[in-house]
C-alpha positions in Angstrom: -0.5 -23.3 -28.4 1.0 -20.4 -30.3 3.9 -18.3 -29.1 2.3 -16.2 -26.3 4.7 -13.3 -27.1 4.1 -13.0 -30.9 2.3 -9.8 -32.0 -0.4 -11.8 -33.9 -1.2 -13.9 -30.8 -1.3 -10.8 -28.5 -3.6 -8.8 -30.7 -6.2 -11.5 -31.4 -9.3 -11.9 -29.3 -9.5 -15.4 -27.7 -12.3 -17.6 -28.8 -15.0 -19.0 -26.5 -13.0 -22.1 -25.7 -9.8 -20.2 -25.0 -11.2 -17.8 -22.3 -10.2 -20.0 -19.3 -6.8 -21.2 -20.3 -4.1 -21.9 -17.7 -2.7 -18.3 -18.0 -6.1 -16.8 -17.7 -7.0 -18.9 -14.6 -3.7 -17.9 -12.9 -4.3 -14.2 -13.9 -7.9 -14.3 -12.5 -6.7 -15.8 -9.2 -3.8 -13.4 -8.9 -5.8 -10.3 -9.7 -8.9 -11.3 -7.8 -6.8 -12.0 -4.6 -4.8 -8.8 -5.1 -8.0 -6.8 -5.4 -9.4 -8.3 -2.2 -6.2 -7.7 -0.2 -5.9 -4.2 -1.6 -9.5 -3.5 -0.6 -8.9 -4.8 2.9 -5.7 -2.7 3.4 -7.1 0.5 1.9 -10.3 0.5 4.1 -8.3 0.0 7.4 -9.6 -3.5 8.0 -6.0 -4.7 8.2 -4.7 -2.6 11.1 -3.9 -5.8 13.0 -1.7 -7.0 10.1 0.6 -4.0 10.6 2.0 -3.3 14.0 4.0 -0.4 12.7 1.8 2.6 11.9 4.3 4.0 9.4 4.3 0.8 7.4 0.5 0.7 7.6 0.3 4.2 6.1 2.7 3.3 3.3 0.8 0.1 2.6 -2.4 2.0 2.5 -0.9 4.3 -0.2 0.4 1.3 -2.2 -3.0 -0.4 -1.9 -4.7 2.6 -3.5 -2.5 2.1 -6.6 -3.1 -1.6 -6.4 -6.9 -1.2 -6.4 -6.7 0.7 -9.6 -4.4 -1.8 -11.2 -6.3 -4.9 -10.1 -9.7 -3.3 -11.1 -8.3 -2.7 -14.6 -7.0 -6.2 -14.8 -10.4 -7.7 -13.7 -12.2 -5.4 -16.2 -10.1 -6.7 -19.1 -10.7 -10.2 -18.0 -14.4 -9.6 -17.8 -14.4 -8.2 -21.3 -12.6 -11.3 -22.4 -15.0 -13.6 -20.6 -18.1 -12.0 -21.9 -16.7 -12.2 -25.5 -17.4 -8.6 -26.2 -14.7 -6.5 -27.9 -15.4 -2.8 -27.6 -12.4 -0.7 -28.8 -10.3 -3.9 -29.0 -10.3 -4.2 -25.2 -10.7 -8.0 -25.5 -7.2 -8.6 -26.8 -4.7 -10.7 -24.9 -2.3 -7.7 -24.9 -4.2 -5.9 -22.2 -3.8 -8.8 -19.7 0.0 -8.9 -20.4 0.2 -5.1 -19.9 -1.6 -5.5 -16.6 1.0 -8.0 -15.5 3.8 -5.7 -16.5 2.1 -2.9 -14.5 1.9 -5.2 -11.5 5.6 -5.9 -11.8 6.2 -2.1 -12.0 4.0 -1.6 -8.9 6.1 -4.2 -6.9 9.3 -2.5 -8.0 7.9 0.9 -6.9 6.8 -0.5 -3.5 10.3 -1.9 -2.9 11.9 1.3 -3.9 9.5 3.4 -1.8 10.1 1.3 1.2 13.8 1.4 0.9 14.0 5.2 0.1 11.3 6.7 2.4 10.7 4.3 5.3 13.7 5.3 7.5 12.9 9.0 7.2 9.2 8.5 7.8 10.0 6.3 10.8 12.3 8.9 12.3 9.7 11.6 11.8 7.0 9.4 13.4 9.3 8.7 16.4 10.0 12.5 16.8 6.3 13.1 16.7 5.7 10.5 19.4 8.4 12.1 21.6 6.9 15.5 21.2 3.5 14.2 22.1 4.9 12.6 25.2 6.7 15.7 26.2 3.6 17.9 25.7 1.6 15.5 27.9 4.2 15.4 30.6 5.1 19.1 30.7 2.4 19.9 33.3 3.5 17.3 35.9 7.1 17.2 37.1 6.9 13.5 37.8 5.8 12.8 34.3 8.5 15.1 33.0 11.2 13.1 34.9 9.7 9.8 33.6 9.9 11.2 30.1 13.6 12.1 30.7 14.3 8.5 31.8 12.5 7.2 28.7 14.7 9.1 26.3 17.7 7.5 28.0 19.2 9.8 30.5 19.1 13.2 28.9 18.9 16.2 31.2 15.5 16.8 32.8 13.9 19.8 31.2 12.6 22.5 33.5 8.9 22.8 33.9 7.3 25.8 32.4 7.5 29.0 34.4 4.2 30.1 35.9 3.3 33.4 37.4 2.3 33.5 41.0 -0.9 35.3 41.9 -0.6 38.3 44.1 -2.6 38.2 47.3 
């Protein structure tokens, strides 16, 4: 086997007996599985995988990027498998670039989770509290239960209503 990182090796089209080498099989399994998992998450079939709705929303956004990336990788593998070479798309270089892009996507996912998850979770919690308050504002008992739920804060007064004159 030649050096897999030499420019001559990367820019040549593999022959018919080189299509399903060890790297290509691992690439096909990785990108085929990644495509299926991204498709499942993006189409909301995986809501039971994520108990946290904020994390589910973030994973859905990431899986949109993953669908594009995995589709490109499978497209380049299909070009390689069919032994057609339009516009030099059958070169080994494209598979390596797809792997580099996959690594970049994983780094982006880790950064996005670390940078944006706490703020998104706090905003979601505030939204849930507002929804509970709005549902409970018409009934004083529900209002007191809401006050107990947010750990002993003062009970807000119910909305003032005008009395009808008789």
